[in-house]
Backbone as CSV, one residue per row, in Angstrom:
resi,resn,N_x,N_y,N_z,CA_x,CA_y,CA_z,C_x,C_y,C_z
1,UNK,0.819,-1.209,0.000,0.000,0.000,0.000,0.850,1.255,0.000
2,UNK,1.868,1.317,0.875,2.660,2.524,1.021,3.874,2.500,0.103
3,UNK,4.002,3.512,-0.733,5.217,3.687,-1.513,6.234,4.359,-0.600
4,UNK,7.440,3.814,-0.495,8.423,4.445,0.392,8.649,5.910,0.037
5,UNK,8.253,6.784,0.926,8.483,8.210,0.770,8.462,8.825,2.155
6,UNK,9.004,10.015,2.276,9.045,10.661,3.576,7.646,11.138,3.945
7,UNK,7.171,10.696,5.119,5.902,11.174,5.646,6.137,12.220,6.716
8,UNK,5.041,12.772,7.247,5.154,13.836,8.239,4.489,13.412,9.532
9,UNK,5.267,13.415,10.617,4.754,13.087,11.936,4.352,14.333,12.694
10,UNK,3.374,14.199,13.585,2.808,15.378,14.239,2.879,15.332,15.759
11,UNK,3.685,14.450,16.322,3.840,14.410,17.783,4.648,15.604,18.261
12,UNK,4.266,16.154,19.381,5.051,17.191,20.074,5.201,18.485,19.283
13,UNK,4.252,18.793,18.409,4.338,20.052,17.665,3.658,21.203,18.404
14,UNK,2.792,20.878,19.355,2.138,21.859,20.222,1.465,22.968,19.408
15,UNK,1.691,24.227,19.803,0.966,25.343,19.182,1.386,25.584,17.739
16,UNK,2.496,24.995,17.319,2.963,25.181,15.943,2.401,24.122,14.992
17,UNK,1.562,23.232,15.498,1.153,22.064,14.723,0.454,22.433,13.422
18,UNK,-0.564,23.273,13.467,-1.372,23.527,12.269,-0.541,24.132,11.145
19,UNK,0.279,25.111,11.454,1.107,25.749,10.422,2.096,24.757,9.827
20,UNK,2.727,23.947,10.674,3.691,22.967,10.192,3.018,21.911,9.315
21,UNK,1.854,21.442,9.729,1.131,20.432,8.958,0.678,21.006,7.617
22,UNK,0.205,22.239,7.629,-0.197,22.878,6.375,0.995,22.996,5.425
23,UNK,2.143,23.353,5.951,3.346,23.416,5.121,3.646,22.058,4.506
24,UNK,3.547,21.017,5.300,3.799,19.662,4.785,2.794,19.281,3.710
25,UNK,1.518,19.554,3.965,0.459,19.186,3.014,0.626,19.892,1.671
26,UNK,1.147,21.090,1.702,1.264,21.886,0.472,2.668,21.855,-0.127
27,UNK,3.543,21.015,0.423,4.898,20.895,-0.115,5.289,19.445,-0.350
28,UNK,4.328,18.666,-0.826,4.666,17.350,-1.352,4.479,16.167,-0.435
29,UNK,4.210,16.390,0.841,3.994,15.254,1.741,2.625,14.641,1.484
30,UNK,2.573,13.327,1.411,1.319,12.612,1.197,0.879,11.848,2.440
31,UNK,1.825,11.367,3.237,1.508,10.598,4.442,1.582,11.528,5.650
32,UNK,0.460,11.704,6.340,0.396,12.541,7.527,-0.011,11.661,8.704
33,UNK,0.841,11.596,9.711,0.642,10.697,10.838,0.276,11.475,12.090
34,UNK,-0.843,11.069,12.719,-1.249,11.677,13.971,-1.721,10.584,14.918
35,UNK,-2.254,10.986,16.066,-2.754,10.023,17.058,-3.559,10.787,18.089
36,UNK,-4.517,10.105,18.715,-5.256,10.730,19.807,-4.289,11.201,20.890
37,UNK,-3.284,10.391,21.167,-2.350,10.714,22.249,-1.503,11.940,21.940
38,UNK,-1.330,12.286,20.676,-0.509,13.438,20.313,-1.243,14.764,20.542
39,UNK,-2.568,14.734,20.532,-3.327,15.970,20.636,-3.280,16.822,19.381
40,UNK,-2.930,16.200,18.248,-2.753,16.972,17.008,-3.804,16.655,15.941
41,UNK,-4.779,15.802,16.255,-5.769,15.435,15.236,-6.542,16.647,14.729
42,UNK,-6.986,17.497,15.621,-7.759,18.665,15.197,-6.913,19.595,14.327
43,UNK,-5.643,19.743,14.662,-4.746,20.576,13.851,-4.572,19.979,12.461
44,UNK,-4.463,18.657,12.376,-4.398,17.997,11.065,-5.664,18.291,10.281
45,UNK,-6.812,18.172,10.944,-8.078,18.427,10.268,-8.188,19.842,9.732
46,UNK,-7.796,20.817,10.539,-7.868,22.214,10.095,-6.901,22.477,8.944
47,UNK,-5.692,21.942,9.057,-4.701,22.151,7.997,-5.136,21.470,6.708
48,UNK,-5.718,20.281,6.819,-6.199,19.569,5.640,-7.325,20.342,4.967
49,UNK,-8.253,20.841,5.741,-9.359,21.627,5.187,-8.841,22.866,4.464
50,UNK,-7.862,23.530,5.064,-7.287,24.730,4.453,-6.558,24.388,3.162
51,UNK,-5.773,23.306,3.171,-5.025,22.913,1.977,-5.971,22.571,0.834
52,UNK,-7.068,21.920,1.144,-8.032,21.535,0.098,-8.823,22.750,-0.397
53,UNK,-9.156,23.670,0.495,-9.922,24.849,0.089,-9.082,25.822,-0.722
54,UNK,-7.764,25.778,-0.545,-6.874,26.663,-1.301,-6.804,26.284,-2.775
55,UNK,-7.256,25.089,-3.112,-7.242,24.636,-4.508,-6.005,23.833,-4.832
56,UNK,-6.195,22.850,-5.715,-5.064,22.042,-6.143,-4.805,20.842,-5.268
57,UNK,-5.518,20.717,-4.140,-5.331,19.597,-3.226,-6.684,18.985,-2.901
58,UNK,-6.729,17.663,-2.831,-7.956,16.942,-2.518,-7.697,15.983,-1.362
59,UNK,-8.756,15.703,-0.603,-8.634,14.770,0.522,-8.014,13.451,0.094
60,UNK,-8.440,12.941,-1.049,-7.967,11.631,-1.499,-6.512,11.632,-1.958
61,UNK,-5.908,12.807,-2.031,-4.485,12.886,-2.385,-3.591,12.453,-1.234
62,UNK,-4.145,12.381,-0.031,-3.342,12.176,1.158,-3.653,10.858,1.862
63,UNK,-2.657,10.337,2.541,-2.827,9.204,3.442,-2.837,9.779,4.858
64,UNK,-4.028,9.882,5.431,-4.191,10.401,6.784,-4.330,9.212,7.724
65,UNK,-3.467,9.157,8.714,-3.481,8.005,9.613,-3.460,8.463,11.062
66,UNK,-4.183,7.711,11.902,-4.220,8.024,13.323,-4.246,6.726,14.113
67,UNK,-4.314,6.860,15.450,-4.133,5.707,16.329,-5.131,5.772,17.483
68,UNK,-5.565,4.605,17.911,-6.440,4.524,19.075,-5.680,5.013,20.312
69,UNK,-6.382,5.641,21.226,-5.747,6.148,22.437,-5.139,5.016,23.261
70,UNK,-3.864,5.115,23.644,-3.282,4.098,24.537,-4.105,3.964,25.813
71,UNK,-4.377,2.744,26.192,-5.167,2.493,27.381,-6.630,2.233,27.108
72,UNK,-7.096,2.554,25.902,-8.480,2.244,25.526,-8.531,0.802,25.042
73,UNK,-9.245,-0.028,25.752,-9.395,-1.428,25.390,-10.881,-1.778,25.422
74,UNK,-11.226,-2.851,24.732,-12.625,-3.241,24.673,-13.243,-2.791,23.366
75,UNK,-14.075,-3.626,22.821,-14.678,-3.427,21.502,-15.382,-2.076,21.377
76,UNK,-16.349,-1.811,22.233,-17.127,-0.581,22.106,-16.305,0.655,22.426
77,UNK,-15.408,0.541,23.389,-14.572,1.686,23.744,-13.704,2.117,22.567
78,UNK,-13.197,1.146,21.813,-12.381,1.458,20.638,-13.226,2.127,19.562
79,UNK,-14.430,1.621,19.334,-15.311,2.240,18.342,-15.618,3.685,18.716
80,UNK,-15.891,3.928,19.983,-16.183,5.288,20.446,-14.959,6.193,20.289
81,UNK,-13.786,5.671,20.596,-12.550,6.438,20.477,-12.302,6.825,19.022
82,UNK,-12.571,5.899,18.117,-12.380,6.184,16.703,-13.313,7.296,16.229
83,UNK,-14.568,7.269,16.672,-15.517,8.299,16.248,-15.047,9.678,16.685
84,UNK,-14.415,9.756,17.845,-13.864,11.037,18.284,-12.716,11.474,17.376
85,UNK,-11.907,10.501,16.930,-10.833,10.830,15.988,-11.396,11.381,14.689
86,UNK,-12.442,10.741,14.158,-13.067,11.229,12.928,-13.566,12.652,13.103
87,UNK,-14.193,12.911,14.242,-14.697,14.254,14.521,-13.553,15.257,14.608
88,UNK,-12.499,14.895,15.303,-11.340,15.788,15.416,-10.746,16.112,14.061
89,UNK,-10.643,15.092,13.208,-10.006,15.246,11.901,-10.936,15.916,10.885
90,UNK,-12.236,15.823,11.113,-13.191,16.395,10.172,-13.233,15.665,8.847
91,UNK,-13.046,14.349,8.880,-13.051,13.534,7.661,-14.067,12.407,7.805
92,UNK,-14.359,11.752,6.680,-15.311,10.638,6.675,-14.624,9.297,6.878
93,UNK,-13.328,9.262,6.653,-12.579,8.015,6.793,-11.120,8.345,7.061
94,UNK,-10.381,7.375,7.578,-8.929,7.509,7.671,-8.300,6.407,6.826
95,UNK,-7.109,6.672,6.351,-6.452,5.736,5.436,-5.777,4.585,6.169
96,UNK,-5.226,4.877,7.345,-4.632,3.818,8.176,-5.008,4.099,9.629
97,UNK,-5.501,3.059,10.320,-5.817,3.169,11.746,-4.963,2.156,12.485
98,UNK,-4.254,2.642,13.506,-3.265,1.837,14.215,-3.671,1.543,15.654
99,UNK,-3.281,0.368,16.148,-3.135,0.176,17.590,-1.810,0.833,17.967
100,UNK,-1.875,1.809,18.860,-0.683,2.613,19.150,0.385,1.792,19.874
101,UNK,-0.038,1.016,20.870,0.846,0.117,21.613,0.072,-1.163,21.898
102,UNK,0.716,-2.306,21.840,0.008,-3.538,22.190,-0.294,-3.584,23.683
103,UNK,-1.415,-4.185,24.029,-1.695,-4.440,25.435,-0.651,-5.420,25.947
104,UNK,-0.051,-5.102,27.082,1.074,-5.911,27.562,1.043,-6.117,29.070
105,UNK,-0.072,-5.770,29.712,-0.128,-5.874,31.167,-0.907,-7.123,31.573
106,UNK,-0.752,-7.505,32.821,-1.493,-8.644,33.327,-0.947,-9.948,32.785
107,UNK,-1.744,-10.972,32.862,-1.328,-12.289,32.399,-1.326,-12.340,30.881
108,UNK,-0.629,-13.310,30.331,-0.610,-13.487,28.879,-2.019,-13.682,28.340
109,UNK,-2.832,-14.423,29.054,-4.212,-14.667,28.621,-4.997,-13.367,28.554
110,UNK,-4.764,-12.473,29.531,-5.493,-11.198,29.578,-5.121,-10.311,28.409
111,UNK,-3.820,-10.088,28.198,-3.461,-9.165,27.117,-3.709,-9.773,25.751
112,UNK,-3.641,-11.079,25.636,-4.002,-11.729,24.388,-5.455,-11.411,24.042
113,UNK,-6.343,-11.575,24.996,-7.765,-11.324,24.767,-8.013,-9.859,24.418
114,UNK,-7.358,-8.940,25.139,-7.604,-7.525,24.912,-7.089,-7.064,23.553
115,UNK,-5.932,-7.557,23.123,-5.453,-7.222,21.780,-6.434,-7.704,20.712
116,UNK,-6.962,-8.905,20.892,-7.904,-9.462,19.918,-9.198,-8.654,19.894
117,UNK,-9.668,-8.210,21.053,-10.897,-7.421,21.114,-10.715,-6.065,20.421
118,UNK,-9.568,-5.441,20.625,-9.290,-4.192,19.922,-9.336,-4.431,18.422
119,UNK,-8.703,-5.513,17.997,-8.656,-5.790,16.554,-10.045,-6.106,15.991
120,UNK,-10.891,-6.712,16.784,-12.253,-6.996,16.338,-12.982,-5.691,16.020
121,UNK,-12.785,-4.674,16.840,-13.366,-3.360,16.559,-12.744,-2.755,15.310
122,UNK,-11.436,-2.919,15.149,-10.765,-2.413,13.948,-11.380,-3.023,12.692
123,UNK,-11.613,-4.311,12.724,-12.185,-4.978,11.549,-13.594,-4.486,11.259
124,UNK,-14.348,-4.140,12.292,-15.685,-3.581,12.096,-15.600,-2.231,11.387
125,UNK,-14.643,-1.415,11.788,-14.444,-0.113,11.134,-14.007,-0.291,9.684
126,UNK,-13.162,-1.277,9.435,-12.721,-1.583,8.072,-13.910,-2.030,7.214
127,UNK,-14.725,-2.907,7.758,-15.882,-3.423,7.027,-16.872,-2.304,6.708
128,UNK,-16.969,-1.315,7.592,-17.889,-0.192,7.392,-17.338,0.865,6.441
129,UNK,-16.081,0.702,6.000,-15.479,1.656,5.080,-14.957,2.911,5.746
130,UNK,-14.908,2.926,7.067,-14.401,4.099,7.769,-12.886,4.098,7.863
131,UNK,-12.290,2.951,7.634,-10.836,2.786,7.654,-10.434,2.018,6.402
132,UNK,-9.455,2.526,5.671,-9.028,1.871,4.437,-8.009,0.761,4.681
133,UNK,-7.176,0.935,5.695,-6.145,-0.051,6.022,-5.955,-0.080,7.533
134,UNK,-5.565,-1.249,8.039,-5.348,-1.419,9.466,-3.862,-1.614,9.751
135,UNK,-3.423,-1.107,10.905,-2.010,-1.230,11.227,-1.762,-1.373,12.715
136,UNK,-0.535,-1.682,13.053,-0.096,-1.791,14.436,1.196,-0.998,14.608
137,UNK,1.456,-0.612,15.835,2.697,0.092,16.160,3.387,-0.629,17.310
138,UNK,4.681,-0.788,17.195,5.501,-1.227,18.326,5.166,-2.632,18.825
139,UNK,4.692,-3.489,17.946,4.372,-4.864,18.319,5.613,-5.743,18.211
140,UNK,5.757,-6.668,19.143,6.728,-7.739,19.006,6.037,-8.937,18.352
141,UNK,6.810,-9.953,18.030,6.242,-11.106,17.330,5.110,-11.751,18.115
142,UNK,5.263,-11.838,19.438,4.224,-12.508,20.219,2.920,-11.725,20.217
143,UNK,3.011,-10.393,20.099,1.801,-9.586,20.036,1.190,-9.634,18.637
144,UNK,2.047,-9.683,17.632,1.531,-9.870,16.269,0.788,-11.189,16.152
145,UNK,1.271,-12.211,16.859,0.605,-13.515,16.810,-0.818,-13.423,17.344
146,UNK,-1.055,-12.569,18.354,-2.416,-12.371,18.858,-3.357,-11.990,17.724
147,UNK,-2.880,-11.080,16.876,-3.708,-10.586,15.773,-3.760,-11.595,14.632
148,UNK,-2.608,-12.047,14.183,-2.539,-12.881,12.986,-3.248,-14.215,13.168
149,UNK,-3.288,-14.722,14.380,-3.933,-16.005,14.625,-5.442,-15.890,14.770
150,UNK,-5.950,-14.646,14.847,-7.379,-14.481,15.123,-8.086,-13.495,14.193
151,UNK,-7.391,-12.999,13.204,-7.971,-11.927,12.397,-8.592,-12.430,11.101
152,UNK,-9.521,-11.627,10.606,-10.060,-11.812,9.261,-9.395,-10.839,8.287
153,UNK,-8.981,-9.687,8.823,-8.265,-8.682,8.037,-6.888,-8.509,8.674
154,UNK,-5.838,-8.778,7.931,-4.488,-8.700,8.465,-4.014,-7.244,8.540
155,UNK,-3.136,-6.953,9.488,-2.525,-5.622,9.510,-1.695,-5.393,8.252
156,UNK,-1.833,-4.197,7.699,-1.129,-3.862,6.461,0.136,-3.054,6.705
157,UNK,0.202,-2.370,7.847,1.342,-1.492,8.133,1.817,-1.741,9.560
158,UNK,3.131,-1.781,9.737,3.725,-1.863,11.078,4.621,-0.647,11.256
159,UNK,4.274,0.186,12.222,5.057,1.395,12.516,5.950,1.113,13.711
160,UNK,7.246,1.312,13.508,8.250,0.959,14.506,9.272,2.076,14.672
161,UNK,9.891,2.141,15.829,11.061,2.995,15.969,12.195,2.362,15.170
162,UNK,12.632,3.051,14.118,13.732,2.561,13.284,14.596,3.744,12.864
163,UNK,15.877,3.607,13.106,16.861,4.579,12.635,18.195,3.852,12.579
164,UNK,19.235,4.459,12.037,20.495,3.725,11.874,21.038,3.102,13.150
165,UNK,20.748,3.708,14.310,21.240,3.158,15.562,20.349,2.084,16.164
166,UNK,19.145,1.934,15.617,18.177,0.969,16.173,17.352,0.418,15.009
167,UNK,17.838,-0.650,14.402,17.304,-1.085,13.112,16.244,-2.182,13.214
168,UNK,16.131,-2.861,14.328,15.091,-3.869,14.554,14.988,-4.850,13.371
169,UNK,16.103,-5.357,12.945,16.179,-6.133,11.706,15.277,-7.362,11.734
170,UNK,15.326,-8.136,12.800,14.520,-9.345,12.870,13.033,-9.061,12.832
171,UNK,12.597,-8.031,13.557,11.184,-7.688,13.598,10.707,-7.146,12.256
172,UNK,11.552,-6.381,11.586,11.222,-5.894,10.246,11.062,-7.064,9.282
173,UNK,11.989,-7.994,9.318,11.917,-9.147,8.419,10.650,-9.954,8.666
174,UNK,10.323,-10.181,9.936,9.114,-10.941,10.265,7.863,-10.199,9.797
175,UNK,7.804,-8.892,10.037,6.639,-8.100,9.648,6.435,-8.136,8.142
176,UNK,7.529,-7.987,7.413,7.424,-8.039,5.952,6.994,-9.425,5.473
177,UNK,7.491,-10.452,6.109,7.094,-11.815,5.757,5.596,-11.994,5.946
178,UNK,5.026,-11.299,6.931,3.591,-11.367,7.203,2.794,-10.394,6.335
179,UNK,3.475,-9.724,5.405,2.783,-8.887,4.430,2.607,-7.437,4.813
180,UNK,3.372,-6.956,5.781,3.207,-5.583,6.254,4.250,-4.635,5.669
181,UNK,3.795,-3.423,5.324,4.705,-2.343,4.994,5.273,-1.770,6.293
182,UNK,6.427,-1.126,6.198,7.112,-0.619,7.386,7.160,0.905,7.370
183,UNK,6.713,1.503,8.469,6.900,2.929,8.707,7.889,3.091,9.859
184,UNK,8.725,4.113,9.758,9.765,4.346,10.768,9.490,5.640,11.520
185,UNK,9.231,5.508,12.841,9.154,6.727,13.642,10.515,6.994,14.286
186,UNK,10.743,8.241,14.630,12.057,8.699,15.091,13.156,8.290,14.113
187,UNK,12.968,8.528,12.798,13.928,8.024,11.807,15.288,8.700,11.839
188,UNK,15.381,9.853,12.518,16.663,10.539,12.601,17.422,10.187,13.867
189,UNK,16.886,9.257,14.653,17.572,8.838,15.857,17.500,9.874,16.957
190,UNK,18.335,9.678,17.963,18.299,10.548,19.142,19.695,10.982,19.552
191,UNK,20.476,11.440,18.571,21.786,11.996,18.905,22.963,11.198,18.406
192,UNK,22.760,9.893,18.147,23.906,9.079,17.736,24.416,9.464,16.347
193,UNK,23.603,10.198,15.576,24.031,10.602,14.238,25.074,11.720,14.276
194,UNK,25.304,12.270,15.440,26.277,13.356,15.552,27.717,12.864,15.675
195,UNK,27.922,11.585,15.422,29.283,11.052,15.447,30.021,11.447,14.174
196,UNK,31.343,11.358,14.214,32.169,11.776,13.076,31.878,10.938,11.829
197,UNK,31.564,9.663,12.000,31.298,8.799,10.845,30.117,9.325,10.039
198,UNK,29.017,9.617,10.730,27.821,10.111,10.041,28.047,11.513,9.475
199,UNK,28.717,12.353,10.247,28.915,13.734,9.801,29.818,13.799,8.575
200,UNK,30.858,12.980,8.543,31.739,12.947,7.373,30.992,12.426,6.152
201,UNK,30.161,11.413,6.359,29.397,10.867,5.242,28.394,11.901,4.722
202,UNK,27.738,12.602,5.627,26.783,13.634,5.229,27.470,14.728,4.421
203,UNK,28.673,15.093,4.825,29.420,16.114,4.079,29.665,15.666,2.641
204,UNK,29.974,14.394,2.464,30.243,13.884,1.109,28.999,13.918,0.227
205,UNK,27.834,13.783,0.847,26.582,13.819,0.081,25.934,15.201,0.082
206,UNK,26.630,16.167,0.667,26.148,17.551,0.707,24.762,17.629,1.351
207,UNK,24.619,16.957,2.492,23.356,16.963,3.219,23.679,17.019,4.711
208,UNK,22.650,17.114,5.544,22.885,17.024,6.983,22.638,15.589,7.450
209,UNK,22.964,15.286,8.698,22.871,13.903,9.166,21.421,13.421,9.222
210,UNK,20.483,14.348,9.475,19.075,13.965,9.467,18.619,13.531,8.089
211,UNK,19.018,14.289,7.078,18.673,13.918,5.702,19.324,12.599,5.311
212,UNK,20.539,12.375,5.786,21.221,11.109,5.510,20.419,9.944,6.092
213,UNK,19.928,10.089,7.323,19.152,9.032,7.959,17.835,8.787,7.226
214,UNK,17.199,9.857,6.772,15.947,9.705,6.027,16.188,8.991,4.699
215,UNK,17.272,9.355,4.019,17.593,8.711,2.739,17.910,7.229,2.946
216,UNK,18.634,6.915,4.020,18.924,5.520,4.365,17.622,4.745,4.547
217,UNK,16.683,5.344,5.277,15.396,4.703,5.539,14.629,4.450,4.245
218,UNK,14.608,5.432,3.362,13.922,5.271,2.076,14.532,4.126,1.267
219,UNK,15.852,4.068,1.248,16.521,3.025,0.457,16.369,1.645,1.079
220,UNK,15.989,1.593,2.359,15.650,0.316,2.988,14.214,-0.093,2.673
221,UNK,13.464,0.812,2.018,12.079,0.518,1.660,11.075,0.899,2.720
222,UNK,11.460,1.764,3.676,10.563,2.202,4.737,9.911,3.536,4.371
223,UNK,8.865,3.876,5.101,8.285,5.210,5.042,8.674,5.923,6.337
224,UNK,9.713,6.755,6.312,10.126,7.455,7.528,9.205,8.640,7.812
225,UNK,8.892,8.849,9.075,8.012,9.937,9.482,8.857,11.042,10.099
226,UNK,9.193,12.027,9.295,9.995,13.145,9.798,9.086,14.121,10.542
227,UNK,9.689,15.000,11.306,8.904,15.986,12.049,9.742,17.234,12.236
228,UNK,9.133,18.381,11.986,9.817,19.654,12.212,8.774,20.758,12.322
229,UNK,9.125,21.830,13.004,8.268,23.009,13.088,8.704,24.084,12.102
230,UNK,9.864,23.890,11.496,10.475,24.911,10.655,10.209,24.632,9.180
231,UNK,9.691,25.615,8.462,9.326,25.436,7.060,10.506,24.941,6.234
232,UNK,11.674,25.530,6.428,12.856,25.139,5.659,13.198,23.678,5.884
233,UNK,13.154,23.239,7.134,13.472,21.850,7.437,12.408,20.901,6.890
234,UNK,11.142,21.303,6.991,10.054,20.464,6.461,10.269,20.209,4.974
235,UNK,10.589,21.252,4.242,10.797,21.117,2.791,12.072,20.328,2.495
236,UNK,13.156,20.642,3.188,14.426,19.961,2.928,14.378,18.473,3.283
237,UNK,13.562,18.119,4.261,13.450,16.703,4.638,12.666,15.895,3.613
238,UNK,11.880,16.564,2.804,11.060,15.860,1.823,11.817,15.605,0.528
239,UNK,12.562,16.569,0.100,13.204,16.473,-1.209,14.682,16.122,-1.045
240,UNK,14.952,14.833,-1.141,16.300,14.298,-0.905,16.874,13.831,-2.244
241,UNK,17.511,14.748,-2.945,17.934,14.476,-4.320,19.348,13.887,-4.368
242,UNK,19.561,12.822,-3.600,20.841,12.106,-3.653,20.563,10.646,-3.338
243,UNK,21.499,9.799,-3.700,21.383,8.364,-3.438,22.632,7.898,-2.703
244,UNK,22.435,7.185,-1.614,23.552,6.638,-0.852,24.074,5.400,-1.582
245,UNK,25.374,5.305,-1.762,25.957,4.162,-2.467,25.747,2.871,-1.680
246,UNK,25.858,1.745,-2.369,25.736,0.450,-1.702,26.780,0.290,-0.604
247,UNK,27.973,0.781,-0.884,29.059,0.676,0.097,28.730,1.470,1.363
248,UNK,28.203,2.686,1.183,27.869,3.504,2.345,26.626,2.985,3.064
249,UNK,25.682,2.433,2.323,24.520,1.814,2.974,24.986,0.691,3.892
250,UNK,25.943,-0.099,3.411,26.467,-1.191,4.225,27.164,-0.660,5.472
251,UNK,27.926,0.441,5.312,28.605,1.037,6.457,27.599,1.498,7.511
252,UNK,26.506,2.116,7.054,25.477,2.565,8.001,24.817,1.366,8.674
253,UNK,24.529,0.332,7.885,23.933,-0.886,8.458,24.800,-1.445,9.574
254,UNK,26.093,-1.387,9.385,27.020,-1.972,10.351,27.169,-1.124,11.609
255,UNK,26.637,0.092,11.598,26.710,0.962,12.769,25.519,0.771,13.706
256,UNK,24.673,-0.213,13.424,23.524,-0.528,14.263,23.987,-0.901,15.671
257,UNK,23.562,-0.134,16.657,23.928,-0.429,18.052,22.748,-0.973,18.844
258,UNK,21.579,-1.043,18.190,20.348,-1.480,18.858,20.039,-0.632,20.090
259,UNK,20.345,0.653,19.988,20.038,1.592,21.057,18.768,2.350,20.711
260,UNK,17.685,2.079,21.433,16.432,2.758,21.122,16.180,3.900,22.085
261,UNK,15.400,4.838,21.612,15.058,6.015,22.407,14.073,5.655,23.508
262,UNK,13.113,4.810,23.196,12.045,4.522,24.142,11.867,3.022,24.253
263,UNK,12.249,2.446,25.390,12.100,1.019,25.600,10.616,0.678,25.637
264,UNK,10.185,-0.114,24.652,8.762,-0.424,24.517,8.187,-1.008,25.802
265,UNK,8.970,-1.785,26.489,8.432,-2.469,27.675,8.874,-1.793,28.966
266,UNK,9.081,-0.492,28.893,9.455,0.267,30.082,8.284,0.339,31.062
267,UNK,8.595,0.734,32.260,7.567,0.874,33.296,6.478,1.843,32.838
268,UNK,6.882,2.936,32.216,5.910,3.941,31.786,4.883,3.331,30.846
269,UNK,5.335,2.572,29.847,4.412,2.013,28.876,3.537,0.927,29.492
270,UNK,4.095,0.185,30.420,3.290,-0.850,31.067,2.167,-0.208,31.889
271,UNK,2.403,0.982,32.405,1.342,1.661,33.142,0.257,2.201,32.199
272,UNK,0.650,2.578,30.967,-0.337,3.067,30.004,-1.273,1.957,29.577
273,UNK,-0.748,0.740,29.493,-1.569,-0.402,29.116,-1.592,-1.393,30.251
């Protein structure tokens, strides 16, 4: 479903969200990622309405995706949460709807059941035409098994933290084997790109280290979700007119330290679910 291209993420944009999203919508971005937890759905909706009313842009030109609120479990609760997302966005449908985090608390039997119940609601939304594609975020293989062993509609997209320092190779391979496209959140990493190796390579390609990471992600076949409040950066992150050589791609691959920004199974996340 997803052609590898740079998408636009909307977490942590705060009061600058609407202007930044409008810039993205009118400067070539097609994939716009939001979530109930981000508090940016309404800003996406306003920016989308403005971009379409300005002429030259249509709702169907974009892939608008959002996520169920972390901590919302149960069939009806998920349906109600989705309706609020539709209202916030001001649209009739979303292109991709995600489980933001897998249920991971309590006994295995408990979280297995709750993941399946969430997915049952997702399939109802898909059947009703309110969602074009279904997806998951931050799932491990055992959580994917909850869905794959009990679903009628398989997840089409898996959104994961992926950047040169945290490549999640095994999970990516498994997800693709199960037929899922890959989206990368935090594609520019969290500081490890400021090493001399990355900076020297970026200089050779006449780009910055963030652009280098985005280009690496694209050449891996992912859809990286960049994020910025600055118009110049938003535009520069989209148009990456260079190709990383096979030799340099291999060098970046070998710099994988498996250091992630946010441990999926941290205490904080276990409290959310």
